[in-house]
C-alpha positions as CSV (number, residue, x, y, z in Angstrom):
1,M,-43.2,-13.2,64.4
2,P,-39.9,-12.5,62.6
3,K,-37.7,-15.6,61.9
4,I,-34.1,-16.6,61.7
5,Y,-32.6,-17.5,58.3
6,F,-29.2,-19.1,57.7
7,L,-27.1,-17.6,54.9
8,D,-23.9,-19.5,54.5
9,V,-20.8,-17.7,53.1
10,T,-18.3,-20.6,52.9
11,N,-18.0,-20.2,49.1
12,R,-17.2,-16.5,49.5
13,D,-15.6,-15.8,52.9
14,G,-14.5,-19.4,53.7
15,V,-12.5,-19.5,50.5
16,Q,-10.8,-16.2,51.4
17,T,-9.1,-18.0,54.2
18,A,-5.3,-17.5,53.7
19,R,-3.6,-20.5,52.2
20,L,-6.8,-22.3,51.6
21,G,-9.2,-22.7,48.6
22,L,-11.7,-24.9,46.8
23,S,-12.1,-26.2,43.3
24,K,-15.2,-25.1,41.4
25,L,-16.5,-28.7,41.6
26,E,-15.9,-28.7,45.4
27,K,-17.8,-25.3,45.7
28,T,-20.7,-26.8,43.8
29,L,-20.8,-29.9,46.0
30,I,-20.9,-27.6,49.1
31,N,-23.9,-25.8,47.5
32,I,-25.6,-29.1,47.0
33,Y,-25.0,-30.1,50.6
34,L,-26.2,-26.8,51.9
35,N,-29.4,-27.0,49.9
36,E,-30.0,-30.5,51.2
37,M,-29.5,-29.2,54.7
38,G,-32.1,-26.5,54.3
39,V,-29.9,-23.5,54.3
40,F,-31.8,-20.5,53.0
41,Q,-29.1,-18.9,50.9
42,S,-25.5,-19.6,49.8
43,E,-23.2,-16.7,49.1
44,F,-21.8,-18.7,46.2
45,G,-19.0,-16.5,44.9
46,F,-17.8,-13.3,43.2
47,P,-19.7,-12.4,40.0
48,T,-17.2,-9.7,39.1
49,T,-14.3,-12.2,39.2
50,R,-13.7,-13.7,35.7
51,H,-12.6,-17.1,36.8
52,E,-15.8,-17.5,38.9
53,S,-18.2,-16.6,36.1
54,I,-18.6,-20.0,34.4
55,Y,-18.9,-21.7,37.8
56,L,-21.6,-19.2,38.9
57,Q,-23.5,-19.6,35.6
58,A,-23.3,-23.4,36.0
59,N,-24.7,-23.3,39.5
60,L,-27.5,-21.0,38.4
61,E,-28.3,-23.6,35.7
62,L,-28.4,-26.3,38.4
63,A,-30.9,-24.1,40.3
64,E,-33.1,-23.8,37.2
65,M,-32.9,-27.6,36.8
66,G,-34.1,-28.0,40.4
67,V,-30.9,-29.5,41.7
68,L,-30.1,-26.4,43.7
69,H,-33.6,-25.6,44.9
70,P,-35.1,-24.0,46.9
71,M,-31.9,-22.5,48.2
72,R,-31.1,-19.0,46.8
73,L,-27.7,-18.3,45.3
74,E,-26.3,-14.9,46.0
75,G,-23.2,-13.2,44.8
76,W,-20.9,-10.7,46.7
77,I,-19.6,-7.6,45.1
78,R,-18.4,-4.1,46.1
79,A,-21.1,-1.5,46.4
80,I,-20.0,0.3,43.3
81,A,-22.3,0.8,40.3
82,S,-19.6,-0.2,37.8
83,D,-19.1,-3.5,39.7
84,V,-22.9,-4.1,39.5
85,E,-22.7,-3.6,35.8
86,S,-19.7,-6.0,35.5
87,A,-21.5,-8.6,37.6
88,F,-24.6,-8.7,35.2
89,K,-22.3,-8.6,32.2
90,L,-20.3,-11.7,33.4
91,V,-23.2,-13.5,35.0
92,P,-26.4,-12.2,33.3
93,N,-28.8,-14.5,35.2
94,I,-27.6,-13.5,38.7
95,R,-30.6,-12.4,40.7
96,H,-29.5,-12.1,44.3
97,L,-26.6,-9.8,45.4
98,N,-24.9,-8.5,48.5
99,L,-23.3,-5.1,48.0
100,S,-20.4,-4.2,50.4
101,I,-18.7,-1.0,51.4
102,S,-16.7,0.1,54.5
103,T,-18.5,2.4,56.9
104,S,-16.3,3.0,59.9
105,D,-14.2,6.2,60.4
106,Q,-11.2,3.9,60.7
107,M,-11.8,2.5,57.2
108,I,-12.7,5.9,55.8
109,K,-9.4,7.3,57.1
110,G,-7.1,4.2,57.0
111,K,-8.5,2.4,53.9
112,F,-9.8,5.1,51.7
113,Q,-7.1,7.5,52.9
114,G,-9.4,10.4,53.1
115,R,-10.6,10.1,49.4
116,K,-14.2,9.4,50.7
117,T,-16.5,11.1,53.2
118,R,-19.4,9.5,55.0
119,E,-21.7,11.1,52.4
120,D,-19.6,9.6,49.6
121,I,-20.0,6.2,51.2
122,I,-23.8,6.5,51.2
123,N,-23.9,7.9,47.7
124,C,-21.8,5.1,46.3
125,M,-24.0,2.5,48.0
126,V,-27.3,3.9,46.8
127,E,-26.0,4.2,43.2
128,A,-25.0,0.5,43.4
129,V,-28.4,-0.4,44.8
130,D,-30.2,1.6,42.0
131,A,-28.0,-0.1,39.4
132,A,-28.7,-3.6,40.8
133,R,-32.5,-3.0,40.8
134,A,-32.4,-1.5,37.2
135,L,-30.5,-4.6,36.0
136,G,-33.0,-7.1,37.5
137,A,-31.8,-8.0,41.0
138,E,-34.6,-9.7,42.9
139,S,-33.0,-9.3,46.3
140,I,-30.3,-7.0,47.6
141,G,-28.4,-7.0,50.8
142,V,-26.3,-4.0,51.7
143,N,-23.2,-4.6,53.7
144,A,-21.7,-2.2,56.2
145,E,-18.1,-3.5,56.5
146,D,-16.6,-2.8,59.9
147,A,-20.1,-1.9,61.3
148,S,-19.0,-2.8,64.8
149,R,-16.6,0.1,64.8
150,T,-19.0,2.5,63.0
151,D,-21.0,5.2,64.7
152,L,-24.6,4.0,65.3
153,D,-26.2,7.2,64.1
154,F,-24.3,6.9,60.8
155,L,-25.3,3.2,60.5
156,I,-28.9,4.1,60.9
157,K,-28.6,6.8,58.2
158,F,-26.8,4.3,55.9
159,G,-29.5,1.7,56.5
160,L,-32.4,4.2,55.9
161,A,-30.8,5.3,52.6
162,A,-30.4,1.7,51.5
163,K,-34.0,0.9,52.4
164,E,-35.3,4.0,50.5
165,H,-33.6,2.8,47.4
166,G,-35.0,-0.7,47.6
167,A,-32.5,-2.8,49.5
168,D,-34.0,-5.8,51.3
169,R,-31.5,-6.5,54.1
170,F,-28.9,-4.7,56.1
171,R,-25.7,-6.7,56.8
172,Y,-24.0,-5.7,60.0
173,C,-20.4,-6.9,59.6
174,D,-18.4,-7.4,62.8
175,T,-15.4,-7.6,60.5
176,L,-12.8,-7.7,63.2
177,G,-14.7,-9.8,65.7
178,Y,-14.8,-6.7,67.9
179,D,-18.3,-7.0,69.3
180,N,-19.5,-9.1,72.3
181,P,-23.0,-10.5,72.8
182,F,-24.1,-7.5,74.8
183,T,-23.0,-4.8,72.4
184,I,-24.1,-6.5,69.3
185,Y,-27.6,-7.2,70.8
186,E,-28.1,-3.5,71.6
187,T,-26.7,-2.2,68.3
188,I,-28.7,-4.6,66.1
189,K,-31.9,-4.1,68.1
190,A,-31.5,-0.3,67.6
191,L,-30.9,-0.8,63.8
192,A,-33.9,-3.1,63.5
193,E,-36.1,-0.6,65.3
194,N,-34.8,2.5,63.5
195,V,-34.2,1.2,60.0
196,G,-37.1,-1.2,59.8
197,M,-35.4,-3.7,57.6
198,A,-34.2,-7.3,58.0
199,I,-30.8,-7.5,59.6
200,E,-27.9,-9.9,58.8
201,Q,-25.2,-10.7,61.3
202,H,-21.8,-11.4,59.8
203,C,-19.5,-12.3,62.7
204,H,-15.8,-13.1,62.9
205,G,-14.0,-15.0,65.7
206,D,-11.0,-12.9,66.5
207,L,-12.1,-12.8,70.1
208,G,-13.7,-16.3,70.0
209,M,-17.3,-15.0,70.1
210,A,-18.6,-15.4,66.5
211,V,-21.3,-18.0,67.4
212,G,-22.4,-16.2,70.6
213,N,-22.5,-12.8,68.8
214,S,-24.5,-14.3,65.9
215,I,-27.2,-15.6,68.3
216,A,-27.2,-12.4,70.3
217,G,-27.5,-10.4,67.1
218,A,-30.4,-12.5,65.8
219,K,-32.2,-11.9,69.1
220,G,-31.6,-8.2,68.8
221,A,-33.0,-8.2,65.2
222,I,-36.1,-10.1,66.2
223,D,-36.7,-8.2,69.4
224,G,-36.5,-5.1,67.2
225,G,-39.3,-6.5,65.0
226,Q,-37.2,-7.7,62.0
227,D,-36.1,-11.0,60.5
228,A,-32.6,-12.1,61.3
229,Y,-30.1,-13.5,58.8
230,I,-27.1,-15.3,60.3
231,N,-24.0,-15.6,58.2
232,T,-22.0,-18.8,58.7
233,T,-19.3,-21.0,57.2
234,L,-18.6,-24.7,57.3
235,N,-16.3,-25.7,60.2
236,G,-16.0,-22.0,61.1
237,L,-13.4,-21.3,58.4
238,G,-12.9,-17.8,57.2
239,E,-10.4,-15.0,57.2
240,R,-8.0,-14.9,60.2
241,A,-9.8,-16.7,63.2
242,G,-12.8,-17.6,61.0
243,N,-16.5,-17.0,61.0
244,A,-19.5,-18.4,62.9
245,D,-19.6,-22.2,62.3
246,L,-22.8,-23.3,60.6
247,V,-23.4,-26.4,62.7
248,A,-22.5,-24.8,66.0
249,T,-24.7,-21.8,65.3
250,I,-27.7,-24.1,64.4
251,L,-27.1,-26.0,67.6
252,A,-27.0,-22.8,69.6
253,A,-30.2,-21.5,68.0
254,T,-32.1,-24.8,68.5
255,K,-30.6,-26.3,71.7
256,S,-29.5,-23.4,74.0
257,K,-31.5,-22.6,77.1
258,G,-34.9,-21.2,76.2
259,F,-33.8,-19.7,72.9
260,A,-35.8,-22.0,70.6
261,D,-38.9,-21.5,72.7
262,E,-38.9,-17.8,71.8
263,Y,-37.0,-17.5,68.5
264,Q,-37.8,-19.7,65.5
265,L,-36.0,-20.7,62.4
266,A,-37.5,-20.0,59.0
267,G,-38.2,-23.3,57.3
268,S,-36.6,-26.5,58.5
269,V,-32.9,-27.3,58.9
270,D,-31.9,-30.9,58.5
271,L,-29.2,-31.4,61.1
272,S,-28.7,-35.0,60.0
273,K,-26.7,-33.7,57.1
274,A,-24.2,-31.9,59.5
275,W,-21.7,-34.7,59.8
276,K,-21.6,-35.3,56.0
277,V,-21.1,-31.6,55.1
278,A,-18.5,-31.0,57.8
279,K,-16.5,-34.0,56.7
280,F,-16.5,-33.0,53.1
281,A,-15.5,-29.4,53.9
282,S,-12.6,-30.7,56.0
283,Y,-11.5,-32.9,53.2
284,A,-11.9,-30.3,50.5
285,F,-10.1,-27.5,52.4
286,G,-7.5,-29.9,53.8
287,V,-8.2,-28.8,57.4
288,P,-9.0,-31.4,60.1
289,I,-12.1,-30.8,62.2
290,P,-10.9,-29.8,65.7
291,I,-11.6,-32.7,68.2
292,N,-13.6,-30.4,70.4
293,Q,-15.7,-28.9,67.6
294,P,-19.4,-28.7,68.7
295,G,-21.4,-31.6,67.2
296,V,-18.9,-32.9,64.7
297,G,-15.6,-33.0,66.5
298,S,-14.3,-36.5,67.3
299,N,-14.6,-35.8,71.1
300,A,-18.1,-34.2,70.9
301,F,-19.6,-37.5,72.2
302,A,-16.6,-39.1,73.8
303,H,-16.6,-39.8,77.5
304,E,-13.6,-41.0,79.6
305,S,-14.1,-39.7,83.2
306,G,-15.6,-42.4,85.3
307,I,-18.5,-40.2,86.6
308,H,-19.3,-39.0,83.0
309,A,-19.1,-42.5,81.5
310,D,-21.3,-44.0,84.2
311,G,-23.8,-41.2,83.9
312,V,-24.1,-41.3,80.1
313,L,-24.4,-45.1,80.1
314,K,-27.4,-44.7,82.5
315,D,-29.0,-41.9,80.5
316,P,-27.2,-40.1,77.6
317,Q,-29.0,-36.9,78.6
318,N,-27.0,-36.8,81.8
319,Y,-24.0,-35.6,79.8
320,E,-25.2,-34.9,76.3
321,L,-27.4,-32.0,75.3
322,Y,-28.3,-33.6,72.0
323,G,-27.8,-37.0,70.4
324,Y,-25.1,-37.9,67.9
325,E,-27.8,-39.4,65.7
326,E,-29.3,-35.9,65.2
327,L,-26.2,-34.8,63.4
328,G,-26.0,-37.9,61.1
329,R,-23.3,-39.6,63.1
330,G,-23.1,-43.1,64.4
331,E,-22.4,-45.2,61.2
332,P,-19.2,-47.1,61.3
333,E,-16.4,-45.9,59.0
334,F,-14.4,-48.5,57.2
335,V,-10.8,-48.2,55.9
336,Y,-10.1,-50.7,53.2
337,T,-6.6,-52.0,53.4
338,G,-6.4,-54.3,50.4
339,R,-5.9,-53.5,46.7
340,E,-7.4,-50.2,45.6
341,I,-7.9,-48.6,42.2
342,C,-8.3,-44.9,42.2
343,A,-9.6,-42.4,39.6
344,G,-7.2,-39.6,39.0
345,E,-5.6,-37.4,36.3
346,Y,-3.7,-40.4,34.7
347,S,-6.5,-43.0,35.0
348,G,-7.2,-45.3,32.1
349,I,-10.6,-46.6,31.0
350,S,-10.3,-50.0,32.6
351,G,-9.4,-48.8,36.1
352,F,-12.0,-46.0,35.8
353,S,-14.8,-48.3,34.8
354,H,-13.9,-50.5,37.8
355,V,-14.1,-47.5,40.2
356,M,-17.4,-46.4,38.8
357,G,-18.8,-49.9,38.8
358,K,-18.1,-50.1,42.6
359,I,-20.5,-47.1,43.1
360,E,-23.0,-48.7,40.7
361,V,-22.5,-46.3,37.8
362,S,-22.6,-47.8,34.3
363,F,-22.2,-46.3,30.9
364,N,-24.2,-46.8,27.7
365,N,-21.1,-47.1,25.6
366,K,-17.4,-46.6,25.5
367,E,-17.6,-43.1,24.2
368,E,-19.8,-42.0,27.1
369,A,-17.4,-43.6,29.6
370,N,-14.4,-41.9,28.0
371,E,-16.1,-38.5,28.1
372,V,-16.8,-38.8,31.9
373,L,-13.3,-40.2,32.4
374,E,-11.8,-37.1,30.7
375,L,-13.8,-34.8,33.0
376,V,-12.7,-36.8,36.1
377,R,-9.1,-36.4,35.0
378,Y,-9.5,-32.6,34.7
379,A,-11.3,-32.4,38.0
380,N,-8.4,-34.2,39.7
381,V,-5.9,-31.9,38.0
382,E,-7.8,-28.9,39.5
383,S,-8.3,-30.2,43.0
384,Q,-5.0,-32.3,43.3
385,K,-6.7,-34.8,45.5
386,P,-8.8,-38.0,44.8
387,L,-12.4,-37.2,44.1
388,V,-15.0,-38.4,46.6
389,E,-17.9,-40.6,45.6
390,D,-20.3,-37.7,45.4
391,E,-18.0,-35.8,43.0
392,L,-17.7,-38.8,40.7
393,L,-21.5,-39.3,40.8
394,F,-22.1,-35.6,40.0
395,I,-19.8,-35.7,37.0
396,A,-21.4,-38.9,35.7
397,K,-24.9,-37.4,36.2
398,Y,-24.2,-33.9,34.9
399,P,-21.3,-34.1,32.5
400,Q,-22.2,-30.9,30.7
401,I,-22.4,-28.9,33.9
402,A,-19.1,-30.5,35.1
403,K,-17.5,-29.4,31.8
404,K,-18.4,-25.8,32.6
405,L,-17.1,-26.1,36.2
406,L,-13.8,-27.3,34.9
407,T,-13.5,-24.6,32.2
408,L,-11.1,-21.6,32.8
409,T,-10.6,-19.0,30.2
410,P,-7.6,-16.8,31.0
411,L,-7.4,-13.3,29.5
412,G,-5.7,-13.2,26.2
C-alpha cells in the first residue's frame, strides 16, 4: 500500500515570504524540530545561493553526526544543468535535490517570453536530471511549476521523460492555488496512473484550499498506485497567501472522517512537538499564530458558548476532535516580571555566565565561555532578537557548527 510522506519546505518556500526571513541558526533549529517531529524530508535551502552554502554544509555535517537523522535534507534549484553543477560545486556533499521548471503555456509565453517551447522545457529538465545523477544525487524530485494550469497530456509527457532519466518523484505545483480538491484529485490520480512515479503535492492558499488540496492530492496519488509526498510549511507561511500548514495537514490526514482508516503515513509523526515548533516559527518569523489556527491557535481549545462549555466539561469529545495534549499543549507558561539578564550582542562574560547557568550550562574554563559568548553575540547580531533557550544550548553544544552558521563570505 502506498504511503503519505511529509516534506516540509519552510526553509525554502517559507523564507521566500515577502518581508520575512530567518537567520541560518533559526533555519537550523527548525530542521532539528522537524527531525524530532518525524518529518521525512526538509527542503532546507538553495544550494546555488552563495550565502546559503556554509549553512547547508553545516546542516549536512549535523546529519552525518546523527543530530539531523533520519530526516533527509534536500535542496531546491532550477532544472538547469549549469545550476546542478553550481550546486555540487558550492555544496559538494548535497545528495537530495528538487529540480524546478515552469510548464504551463502561461509561463512559457508570459515568463519565458517565447524563448522556450514545450520541447525545450522537457530537454532542459532531463539534462538537469542527467547532470544530477552523474554528480552523485541519491534522490531527485522534478518540479512542474504552475502544473495546475498545465495541459495534462503535457504533464504526463514531462513526467515520463523525468522517470526515464532517473527522477524519483514528480512534484505537482499548484503554484497559484488555482486547484480545488476535486480537480487536483483527478489530475494527480491520472499522473500517478500514467507516469508511474511518486507524486508530490505543492499547494498554495490563494483560494484558501491548500490543506484540502494537499489531502485530496495525496488521495489521488495513492488511489493511482503511488506514494504521496505532501509539501508543507510551519504555520502555513509562504509566498502570498502561504502554503499548506504542517500541523493542520497532519491533523487532516490523521483525524478527518475515514481518511486515516484508508490512507497511512509513512513512519510515525510525533504531534506532541507541534506546539513547540509552531511557537518557535512564530517567534523566529515575527508572525503571531492566528487565534483560529488548527491545533495551535490560542482559540483552538477555547470554549465560551454555554452549550459548548457545558458539553466539553461533560466530555471533551463532545466539542473537540482531538485533545490539546496530543499537540504538546497544556503546560502553563510563566512570564517573569522581576530582574532579567539577557544574552545579546553587547553581553559581557558575567551576565552571559548567569544566563547560561540558569539553563544549567557550565564551561570548563574562561576561554571556552568567551568563545561561546562571542558566537552568541554574532547570532544576536544576525537575528536581531534575543536567542531562545534552544539556540543558546545549540551554540554551547556545537560551537564549531554554530561558527559556520554565522559565517558569511561576501563576494570580493
